[in-house]
N, C-alpha and C positions, 0 to 999 in steps of 0.2 A: 164414161167417157171412152175407157180403154177397149170396148168392142167397137168403135166407130173407126179405128186405124186397122191398116192391114200388117202383114208380118214385115214387110219392108216398104218405107214410105219416102218419096222424093219430098223431103220436108227443108222448104227453103232453100232450095238449091244444093241439099245435101241428101244422099242416101242413107238413112238410118234404119236400125232395126227397131221393131215396135217397144221394145224397153228403153231406148233412148229417147223415141218420140214423147213417151209416157212422162220420163224424167223432165223433159223439156218444158211440157205441158204444166206438169206439177209446180215447176219452179215460177213459170208465169202466173200461175193461179195464186201462189203464196206471195208474189211480188204485188200482185193486183187483185185483192180478194172482192173487191164490189167492182163488177163490170157490167157494162151495157152495151150490147151490139145491136145495129140496124142496119138491114139491107135496104138500100134504096129499091124500091119495087119496081122501077121503069128500068134499072140498070140490070135486073136479073136474066141470065141467059142460060139455056141448057141444051146440050146437044149430046145426043147419045149413038154410038155404034157399039162396039165391044165394051168400050169404055164410057162413060159419062162425063162431058165436062160442063163445069159449073162455073160461071163467073158474076160478078156483080160489085159495085160499090158498097164498102161498110163504112158505117160510121161506129166510132168505138170511144167509149168515155169509160174510164176507169179512176178509182178513188182507193187510197190506203188511209184509212180515216186515222189511224195510230199515229202515221207521219205526217199527215195532210198533204200528202203527195196526190197530185192530179195528172191524168194525161188524156189528151184528145186528139183525134186523128180521124183521117179519112183515107181509106185504101181501096185499092183495086184488088179483089179477092178472085183466086182461082184455084180450083177444085178438081180433081180427077177421081171418079168412083168408079169401082170395080165389084163387081158381082164375086162372092165368095159362098159357095154353097146357097143358101136361103137369105143370106145377108149381104147388103152393100155396104163397102168399107172405103175409106179414104185411101186412094194409092198415091196421091200427089197433092200437096198443098202449098201456095206461096201468096204474098201480097206484095204489092208496090204502094209504098205510101205517097199519097197524093197532096197531103199537107198535116202537119202535126202542130200542135199548142203544147 
């Protein structure tokens, strides 16, 4: 996952360095070790100029068996992708929760 993010990322409205984004992602992954993400295919949109804007509706189901915790949500996902050399990295990531259980 580390190579998917740029050196600086607009991460849910905050400008964060790569290490901060990785720490946030690792904390989330620890909280929800069992996750299932599904993009609603008809919602997926992509437009590119110098950056690529990707958007779609994302269904998220997560479990933590040890505590029996569960989270379900549907969100509108927005990503901005930027070419860096031969790679494409995430320059911005955000979601708006549409519903949560």
